[in-house]
C-alpha positions as CSV (number, residue, x, y, z in Angstrom):
1,M,-32.0,5.4,9.6
2,R,-30.4,9.0,9.6
3,F,-29.7,10.8,6.6
4,A,-27.6,13.7,5.8
5,S,-29.4,17.1,5.8
6,V,-28.4,20.7,5.9
7,T,-27.5,22.3,9.2
8,S,-26.6,25.8,10.0
9,F,-23.4,27.5,11.3
10,G,-25.1,30.9,13.2
11,F,-24.9,33.8,11.3
12,L,-21.5,33.9,9.8
13,P,-21.9,34.9,5.9
14,T,-20.9,32.2,3.6
15,A,-17.8,33.6,1.9
16,I,-16.3,33.8,5.5
17,V,-17.2,30.1,6.4
18,A,-15.4,29.2,3.1
19,Q,-12.1,30.7,4.2
20,H,-11.7,28.5,7.1
21,F,-13.7,24.7,5.9
22,F,-12.8,22.7,2.8
23,E,-16.3,21.4,3.6
24,L,-18.9,23.7,5.0
25,P,-21.1,23.3,8.0
26,N,-23.8,23.6,5.7
27,F,-22.9,20.9,3.0
28,N,-26.1,19.1,1.8
29,V,-25.5,15.7,0.6
30,T,-28.5,15.7,-1.4
31,Q,-28.1,18.5,-3.2
32,A,-24.3,17.2,-4.2
33,L,-26.2,13.9,-5.5
34,L,-28.1,16.3,-7.8
35,D,-25.3,17.9,-8.6
36,N,-23.7,15.1,-9.7
37,G,-26.7,14.0,-11.9
38,V,-28.1,11.5,-9.3
39,G,-32.1,11.6,-10.0
40,R,-34.4,12.9,-7.5
41,S,-36.4,9.9,-7.9
42,A,-33.5,7.5,-7.4
43,I,-32.8,9.6,-3.9
44,S,-36.5,8.3,-2.8
45,N,-36.1,5.3,-3.8
46,I,-32.8,5.0,-2.0
47,V,-35.0,6.3,0.9
48,E,-37.9,3.9,0.7
49,L,-35.7,1.3,0.4
50,T,-33.6,1.7,3.6
51,K,-37.1,2.2,5.8
52,R,-38.3,-1.5,4.4
53,S,-35.2,-3.2,5.1
54,P,-32.6,-3.6,7.4
55,T,-29.8,-3.8,4.7
56,G,-31.3,-1.6,2.7
57,S,-28.7,1.6,3.2
58,C,-26.7,-0.5,1.4
59,S,-28.9,-1.4,-1.2
60,C,-27.2,-2.6,-4.5
61,N,-30.5,-2.5,-6.3
62,S,-30.1,1.6,-5.8
63,L,-26.8,1.2,-7.1
64,K,-27.8,-0.3,-10.1
65,V,-30.5,2.1,-11.0
66,I,-28.0,4.6,-10.9
67,F,-24.8,3.1,-12.6
68,G,-26.1,0.3,-14.4
69,D,-25.9,-3.6,-14.1
70,A,-22.8,-3.5,-16.0
71,K,-21.1,-1.7,-13.0
72,V,-22.9,-3.7,-10.0
73,E,-22.0,-7.2,-9.3
74,T,-24.3,-8.7,-6.5
75,R,-23.8,-12.2,-4.6
76,E,-26.0,-14.0,-7.2
77,E,-23.8,-13.2,-10.0
78,P,-21.0,-15.6,-11.1
79,A,-18.7,-11.9,-11.4
80,Y,-19.1,-11.5,-8.2
81,D,-17.2,-14.8,-7.0
82,V,-14.6,-13.4,-9.7
83,T,-14.3,-10.0,-8.2
84,I,-13.9,-11.6,-4.5
85,G,-11.4,-14.8,-5.7
86,Y,-9.2,-12.1,-7.2
87,F,-7.7,-10.9,-3.9
88,W,-4.5,-12.4,-3.2
89,S,-5.0,-13.5,0.3
90,A,-7.2,-16.0,2.2
91,Q,-8.0,-13.6,4.7
92,Q,-9.1,-10.9,2.3
93,Q,-11.5,-13.5,0.6
94,E,-13.4,-13.9,3.6
95,P,-15.5,-11.0,3.8
96,K,-18.3,-10.8,1.4
97,P,-19.8,-7.4,0.7
98,H,-23.7,-6.8,-0.5
99,C,-22.2,-6.2,-3.7
100,V,-19.4,-4.8,-5.7
101,F,-19.1,-1.4,-7.4
102,K,-17.1,-1.1,-10.4
103,P,-16.7,2.5,-11.2
104,E,-15.4,4.1,-14.7
105,G,-14.2,7.6,-13.4
106,A,-13.6,9.9,-10.7
107,L,-17.4,11.2,-10.8
108,D,-18.4,7.9,-9.8
109,V,-16.1,7.4,-7.3
110,S,-17.4,10.7,-6.0
111,T,-21.1,9.8,-6.5
112,L,-20.7,6.3,-4.2
113,V,-18.8,8.9,-1.3
114,L,-21.5,11.0,-1.1
115,L,-24.3,7.8,-1.2
116,S,-22.5,6.0,1.2
117,R,-22.9,9.5,3.5
118,F,-26.3,9.7,2.5
119,T,-27.0,5.8,3.9
120,Q,-24.1,5.6,5.9
121,C,-23.4,2.1,4.2
122,P,-19.7,1.4,4.8
123,F,-17.1,1.0,1.8
124,A,-14.0,-0.7,1.1
125,V,-11.6,0.2,-2.2
126,R,-9.1,-2.3,-4.0
127,S,-6.5,-0.8,-6.3
128,G,-4.6,-4.7,-7.0
129,G,-6.2,-6.1,-3.2
130,H,-2.8,-7.4,-2.4
131,A,-2.9,-7.4,1.5
132,A,-2.8,-10.2,4.3
133,F,-5.4,-9.2,6.1
134,A,-9.1,-9.3,6.2
135,G,-11.2,-6.3,5.7
136,A,-7.9,-4.2,4.1
137,S,-9.6,-3.6,0.5
138,S,-12.8,-5.6,1.1
139,I,-15.5,-5.5,3.6
140,D,-18.0,-7.4,4.9
141,G,-21.9,-6.0,4.7
142,G,-20.8,-3.1,2.5
143,I,-19.5,-2.3,-1.1
144,T,-16.1,-3.0,-2.2
145,V,-15.2,-0.9,-5.3
146,T,-12.6,-1.8,-7.6
147,F,-11.0,-0.5,-10.1
148,E,-11.1,-2.7,-12.8
149,R,-12.8,-0.6,-15.2
150,M,-10.2,2.4,-14.5
151,K,-7.1,1.3,-16.1
152,Q,-6.0,3.8,-18.3
153,I,-2.1,4.7,-19.0
154,T,-1.8,8.1,-20.9
155,L,1.6,10.5,-20.9
156,S,1.3,14.3,-21.4
157,E,2.6,16.0,-24.5
158,D,6.4,16.2,-23.3
159,N,6.4,12.5,-21.9
160,K,7.1,13.9,-18.3
161,I,4.0,12.8,-16.6
162,A,2.1,8.9,-16.5
163,S,-1.3,9.7,-15.6
164,I,-2.2,6.8,-14.4
165,E,-5.4,5.2,-12.8
166,P,-5.9,2.9,-9.6
167,G,-7.1,-0.1,-11.6
168,N,-3.4,-0.6,-13.4
169,L,-1.1,-2.9,-11.9
170,W,3.1,-2.4,-12.0
171,Y,3.5,-5.0,-15.0
172,D,1.3,-2.9,-16.8
173,I,2.5,0.3,-16.1
174,Y,5.9,-0.6,-16.6
175,T,5.0,-2.3,-19.6
176,T,2.9,0.3,-21.2
177,L,6.1,3.5,-20.7
178,A,8.4,0.8,-22.0
179,Q,7.0,1.0,-25.4
180,D,8.2,5.5,-25.5
181,N,12.0,3.7,-23.5
182,L,10.1,5.5,-20.1
183,A,9.6,4.0,-16.8
184,V,8.5,5.4,-13.2
185,V,9.1,4.9,-9.5
186,G,6.6,2.2,-8.8
187,G,6.6,-1.5,-7.2
188,R,8.8,-4.5,-7.6
189,V,6.3,-7.1,-7.4
190,S,4.1,-7.2,-11.2
191,A,0.8,-8.1,-9.7
192,I,0.5,-5.0,-7.1
193,G,-1.7,-2.0,-7.9
194,I,-0.6,1.2,-7.8
195,G,-3.1,2.9,-5.2
196,G,-2.5,1.1,-1.8
197,L,1.6,1.0,-2.8
198,T,2.0,4.5,-3.5
199,T,-0.4,6.1,-0.9
200,G,1.8,4.1,1.6
201,G,4.9,4.7,0.7
202,G,6.1,2.7,-2.2
203,I,9.3,0.8,-2.1
204,S,11.0,0.6,-5.8
205,F,14.2,-0.1,-7.2
206,F,15.1,3.2,-8.3
207,A,14.9,4.6,-4.6
208,N,18.4,5.7,-4.4
209,T,18.1,8.0,-6.7
210,Y,14.7,9.1,-6.7
211,G,13.0,8.0,-3.6
212,W,10.2,6.2,-3.1
213,A,7.0,5.9,-5.5
214,C,5.0,8.6,-3.2
215,D,8.4,11.2,-3.6
216,K,7.6,10.9,-7.4
217,V,4.1,11.9,-7.5
218,A,3.3,15.0,-9.5
219,S,-0.3,15.5,-8.6
220,Y,-3.2,13.3,-7.5
221,E,-6.8,13.3,-8.6
222,V,-8.7,12.8,-5.6
223,V,-12.6,12.6,-4.4
224,T,-12.8,14.3,-1.0
225,G,-15.5,13.0,1.7
226,S,-17.7,16.0,0.3
227,G,-17.2,14.0,-3.1
228,R,-14.9,17.0,-4.9
229,I,-12.9,15.8,-7.0
230,V,-10.1,18.2,-6.3
231,T,-6.2,17.7,-7.8
232,A,-3.5,17.8,-4.7
233,S,-0.1,18.9,-6.0
234,P,2.6,21.6,-4.5
235,K,0.7,24.2,-5.7
236,T,-2.6,23.3,-5.3
237,F,-4.1,21.8,-1.8
238,P,-0.6,21.1,-0.7
239,D,-1.4,19.8,2.5
240,L,-3.9,17.5,0.9
241,Y,-0.7,16.6,-1.5
242,F,1.5,16.1,1.7
243,A,-0.7,13.6,3.6
244,L,-1.0,11.5,0.6
245,R,2.5,11.0,0.2
246,G,2.3,8.0,2.7
247,G,-0.7,8.4,5.1
248,G,-2.9,5.6,3.3
249,N,-6.6,5.5,2.9
250,N,-7.0,8.3,5.5
251,F,-8.1,11.4,3.0
252,G,-9.6,10.8,0.1
253,I,-10.1,8.0,-2.7
254,V,-7.3,8.9,-5.6
255,T,-8.7,8.6,-8.8
256,K,-5.5,9.5,-11.1
257,F,-1.8,9.5,-9.8
258,N,0.6,11.6,-11.7
259,L,3.7,10.4,-11.8
260,E,7.0,11.5,-13.0
261,T,8.7,9.5,-15.5
262,F,12.8,9.2,-16.0
263,A,14.5,8.1,-19.3
264,H,14.9,4.0,-19.1
265,G,16.4,1.7,-21.3
266,P,14.4,-1.6,-22.7
267,Q,17.5,-3.5,-20.2
268,M,18.8,-3.7,-16.9
269,F,20.4,-5.5,-14.5
270,G,18.5,-7.8,-11.7
271,G,17.8,-11.5,-10.3
272,Q,18.9,-13.6,-7.2
273,R,21.5,-15.2,-5.7
274,S,20.5,-18.0,-3.0
275,F,22.7,-18.9,-0.3
276,F,23.1,-21.6,2.1
277,N,23.7,-20.7,6.4
278,T,27.4,-21.5,5.2
279,S,27.4,-18.3,3.6
280,F,25.0,-16.1,5.9
281,P,27.6,-14.0,7.8
282,A,29.4,-13.1,4.1
283,A,26.1,-12.3,2.9
284,I,25.1,-9.8,6.3
285,D,28.4,-8.1,5.5
286,A,27.7,-7.3,1.5
287,F,24.5,-6.7,2.6
288,V,25.3,-4.0,5.6
289,N,28.3,-2.3,3.2
290,L,25.9,-2.0,0.4
291,G,23.5,-0.2,2.6
292,V,25.7,2.1,4.5
293,N,28.0,2.9,1.1
294,A,24.7,3.6,-0.8
295,A,25.8,7.3,-2.2
296,D,28.3,5.5,-3.9
297,D,26.7,4.5,-6.3
298,L,23.1,4.9,-6.7
299,K,21.5,2.9,-9.3
300,A,22.0,-0.2,-7.0
301,A,19.2,-2.3,-5.2
302,Q,19.3,-4.7,-2.9
303,Y,17.1,-6.7,0.0
304,L,18.0,-9.7,1.6
305,A,15.4,-12.1,2.1
306,I,15.7,-15.2,4.7
307,A,13.2,-18.3,4.6
308,L,13.2,-21.9,6.1
309,D,12.1,-24.9,4.3
310,A,9.7,-26.8,6.3
311,A,10.3,-30.2,5.0
312,T,14.2,-30.7,5.2
313,G,14.4,-27.6,7.8
314,T,17.2,-25.8,5.6
315,K,17.6,-22.1,5.7
316,V,18.2,-20.6,3.2
317,A,19.2,-16.6,2.3
318,V,18.5,-15.2,-1.3
319,A,19.8,-11.7,-2.3
320,A,17.6,-10.0,-4.4
321,L,19.8,-7.5,-6.5
322,E,18.9,-4.9,-9.0
323,Y,21.2,-2.6,-10.9
324,A,18.7,0.1,-13.1
325,D,21.8,-0.1,-16.1
326,P,22.0,-3.1,-18.6
327,V,25.6,-4.0,-16.3
328,L,26.3,-7.5,-15.8
329,D,29.6,-6.8,-13.6
330,A,28.8,-3.6,-12.0
331,P,31.4,-3.2,-9.2
332,V,29.1,-2.1,-6.5
333,F,27.7,-5.8,-6.2
334,E,31.0,-7.5,-6.2
335,E,31.1,-8.3,-2.9
336,Y,28.1,-10.4,-3.1
337,R,29.4,-12.3,-6.1
338,N,32.3,-13.1,-4.1
339,I,30.1,-15.1,-2.1
340,P,29.6,-19.2,-2.8
341,A,25.9,-19.6,-4.0
342,F,23.8,-22.5,-4.5
343,A,21.6,-20.5,-7.7
344,D,21.9,-17.5,-9.2
345,T,19.5,-16.4,-11.6
346,T,21.2,-12.6,-12.2
347,Q,20.9,-11.1,-16.0
348,L,19.6,-8.3,-18.3
349,N,16.4,-8.2,-18.8
350,T,13.6,-5.8,-18.9
351,L,11.9,-4.0,-15.8
352,A,8.8,-5.5,-16.2
353,Y,10.2,-9.3,-16.2
354,F,11.9,-8.6,-13.0
355,T,8.9,-7.6,-11.4
356,Q,7.6,-11.0,-12.6
357,E,10.2,-12.9,-11.2
358,L,9.2,-11.6,-7.6
359,S,5.6,-12.2,-8.5
360,I,6.0,-16.0,-8.6
361,N,6.8,-16.1,-5.0
362,N,3.6,-14.4,-4.4
363,P,0.9,-16.6,-5.5
364,N,-3.3,-15.8,-4.8
365,G,-5.3,-17.8,-2.3
366,Y,-3.1,-18.8,0.6
367,R,-3.4,-17.8,3.8
368,E,-0.9,-15.1,5.0
369,T,0.7,-12.7,7.4
370,Y,3.2,-9.8,6.9
371,W,4.7,-8.0,9.8
372,T,7.4,-4.7,10.2
373,A,9.8,-3.2,12.5
374,S,12.8,-1.1,11.8
375,S,15.8,0.0,13.9
376,M,19.3,1.5,13.5
377,L,21.1,-0.7,11.2
378,D,24.4,-2.2,12.4
379,R,25.9,-5.5,11.6
380,Q,24.7,-7.0,15.0
381,M,21.2,-6.3,14.8
382,V,21.1,-7.9,10.9
383,E,22.4,-10.6,12.7
384,F,20.2,-10.8,15.5
385,V,17.1,-10.8,13.1
386,F,18.5,-13.9,11.3
387,N,18.7,-15.5,14.3
388,V,15.6,-15.2,16.3
389,S,13.9,-15.3,12.7
390,F,14.9,-19.0,12.0
391,E,14.0,-19.4,16.1
392,E,10.6,-18.7,15.6
393,F,10.3,-20.3,12.3
394,A,11.4,-23.8,14.0
395,K,8.5,-23.5,15.8
396,I,5.4,-23.4,13.6
397,Q,8.0,-25.3,11.1
398,D,4.8,-28.4,11.2
399,V,2.4,-26.1,10.2
400,A,0.8,-27.6,7.1
401,G,1.9,-25.2,3.9
402,I,4.0,-23.0,5.8
403,I,6.3,-21.1,4.5
404,P,7.9,-18.6,6.8
405,A,10.2,-15.8,5.6
406,N,11.9,-12.3,6.7
407,T,12.7,-9.6,3.9
408,L,15.3,-7.6,5.0
409,Q,15.9,-4.2,3.4
410,I,17.8,-0.8,4.3
411,I,16.1,2.9,4.2
412,T,19.6,4.4,3.0
413,V,21.2,8.2,3.3
414,P,20.4,9.0,-0.3
415,V,16.6,7.8,0.1
416,L,16.0,9.6,3.4
417,E,17.3,12.7,1.6
418,Q,15.2,12.2,-1.7
419,M,12.1,11.9,0.6
420,Q,12.5,15.8,2.2
421,K,12.0,17.1,-1.4
422,K,8.8,18.8,-2.5
423,G,7.8,19.5,0.9
424,G,8.5,16.2,2.2
425,N,6.5,13.1,2.5
426,A,4.2,12.2,5.4
427,L,6.7,9.4,6.5
428,G,8.5,11.5,9.1
429,L,11.7,10.3,8.4
430,S,15.0,12.4,8.0
431,P,18.5,11.6,6.8
432,S,19.5,11.8,10.2
433,D,17.9,8.8,11.1
434,G,19.2,7.0,8.5
435,P,20.4,4.1,7.1
436,I,17.1,2.5,8.8
437,F,17.1,-1.1,8.8
438,F,13.6,-2.7,8.8
439,I,12.1,-6.4,7.9
440,N,9.0,-7.6,6.0
441,L,8.3,-10.8,8.1
442,N,6.1,-13.0,5.6
443,S,4.6,-16.3,5.9
444,R,1.7,-18.0,4.3
445,W,0.3,-21.3,5.1
446,D,-2.6,-23.1,4.3
447,N,-5.4,-24.0,7.5
448,I,-7.3,-21.6,9.4
449,E,-6.7,-23.4,12.2
450,D,-3.0,-22.7,12.5
451,D,-3.7,-18.9,12.4
452,E,-2.7,-18.3,15.9
453,R,0.3,-19.9,16.0
454,V,1.6,-18.6,13.1
455,L,0.4,-15.3,14.2
456,K,2.4,-15.7,17.2
457,A,5.6,-16.6,15.8
458,N,5.9,-13.7,13.6
459,A,5.2,-11.3,16.3
460,N,7.4,-12.9,18.8
461,V,10.3,-11.8,15.6
462,V,9.1,-7.9,16.0
463,R,8.8,-7.8,19.6
464,R,12.5,-9.9,20.1
465,M,13.7,-7.1,17.5
466,Q,12.4,-4.1,19.4
467,E,13.5,-5.6,22.7
468,E,17.3,-5.5,21.3
469,A,16.8,-1.9,19.8
470,K,15.6,-1.0,22.8
471,R,18.3,-2.8,24.6
472,R,21.1,-1.2,22.5
473,D,19.9,2.5,21.9
474,M,18.9,1.6,18.4
475,V,15.5,2.2,18.2
476,N,13.4,3.8,15.3
477,D,9.9,3.3,15.8
478,Y,8.9,3.8,11.9
479,L,6.3,1.0,10.6
480,Y,6.3,0.6,6.6
481,M,2.6,0.5,6.3
482,N,2.7,-2.3,2.7
483,Y,4.3,-4.5,5.3
484,A,2.6,-3.8,8.8
485,S,0.2,-6.6,10.3
486,Q,-3.5,-5.5,11.1
487,F,-2.5,-5.2,15.0
488,Q,0.5,-2.5,14.1
489,D,-0.4,1.4,14.6
490,V,1.2,2.8,11.4
491,I,0.2,6.1,11.6
492,G,1.3,6.3,15.0
493,S,4.7,5.4,13.8
494,Y,5.2,8.6,11.9
495,G,6.4,10.7,14.9
496,K,6.3,14.5,14.2
497,S,3.8,13.6,11.3
498,T,1.1,12.0,13.2
499,E,-0.7,14.9,14.2
500,K,-0.2,17.2,11.3
501,L,-1.9,14.3,9.4
502,R,-4.7,14.5,11.7
503,R,-5.6,18.0,11.3
504,I,-5.4,17.6,7.4
505,A,-7.7,15.0,7.8
506,R,-10.0,17.0,10.1
507,K,-9.7,20.0,7.7
508,Y,-10.4,17.8,4.7
509,D,-12.9,15.0,6.2
510,P,-14.9,16.8,8.7
511,T,-17.6,14.2,9.3
512,E,-14.7,11.2,9.1
513,V,-15.7,9.4,6.0
514,F,-12.6,7.6,5.5
515,Q,-12.5,6.6,9.3
516,R,-16.1,5.6,9.6
517,L,-17.5,4.4,6.4
518,Q,-13.9,3.2,4.7
519,P,-13.0,1.3,7.8
520,G,-10.6,-0.9,6.8
521,Y,-6.7,-1.0,6.6
522,F,-4.7,1.9,8.4
523,K,-6.2,4.8,10.1
524,L,-5.4,7.3,12.2
525,N,-6.0,6.7,15.5
526,G,-4.7,3.1,16.0
527,P,-4.1,-0.1,14.4
528,P,-7.2,-1.8,12.6
529,N,-7.0,-4.9,15.6
530,T,-5.9,-4.1,19.3
531,N,-5.7,-7.7,20.2
532,W,-1.6,-8.3,19.6
533,P,-1.0,-12.1,19.4
């Protein structure tokens, strides 16, 4: 086992080197641990444990010595199983880390990163744990870091900034801010965490007015690969700030999201209208028209989900509609209201309530897969995706517990315009690209034996959509990180931003801590799994 040590950099004076490197080439991990308050005896103990055991590099006993028993759960403890069972998908529950670490602040996270470098022990980091494939925010044999002890939410004196730690779910955030008639741009499902959603982009009910969640981050408190705790903003480390706005977990661990707030009353409009297949043509028309004409009323939001009832073969479409103000009959939704619906849950209620309504469709513990793809928008393309989705869903209709679905969405021109502010986000999109039609294939089922069939059916929908887009000269390569499968190259889909993100990573993480030692989720040089179904 090799440990980090001092290296030299020729004869250049330190002051000159510091001008060109975020992390100096002679960076000493041992000294950084000492600076964080880790005693020499604890460091010596880690070295001895590593010498004695092949798994000593991930010694959870050493973590307990440094942080105390309350912050570390090992495999023999009941709390360990509770933590693993908290993950949303069955696949994420499969990896078994040596232990679970529960930091209480940025300094704890900094020390964890330095210990990983010192021992070369890999780790994963979980905010909400809502991912559909193994290893996204869990790890087998390393250390899984969870933020359940970092759940503070505080407001600035002028109420313009909400400082939110990464252990918070969106329901917690919205209910807390509602006490002051405030909201932030964030997720639409109550049980999803702030961390992954925001660093991956973050679609919101308020996107037409404000952009995605990453577009309304004022600054980030972030732990870098050298254990430094910095604030990334448009004025301080602006390139790191840019990278964190959609670049995922490739640059550091965010320990505080400072989000811009906006005034939001106690109620808004939302809910769902559900249609049988006889209403599909009209629903497609309403979906496309609202996407194209989004600038007419920026307070409106929508998606159109389609699903197959495997038991009966019934095809359904569900339009989720939201309006930022408490208006029951907003003219912008008139076309949807004129479509015969077999169910209608639309009403005035709280923002938190509508996130709970969507969360009901996302229960824990099932086998899951997510996939995404994009194209230019027109009615014919949407109708094509409807048809091929149901064709592929029919092939897996007999799978035990299967619920195959596809959620159709639009990145409107107003959203794309918001994405250009503050130096632009990392997604590589432009208003000239829009409106962009994109999908979230999402299936859940019961048994591991059916994985191959389900994955293949979903992959076929993506293939066929991309082939159709190419045939019709409607290609858009963008992949939304939070909907992508483990077989898709998200960062590689960012176009002009891809190489810029790699340069930024080389600057802030020259030893590739977040590529090698935090191996999960979507990395800079390809998908987690290259074996496409």
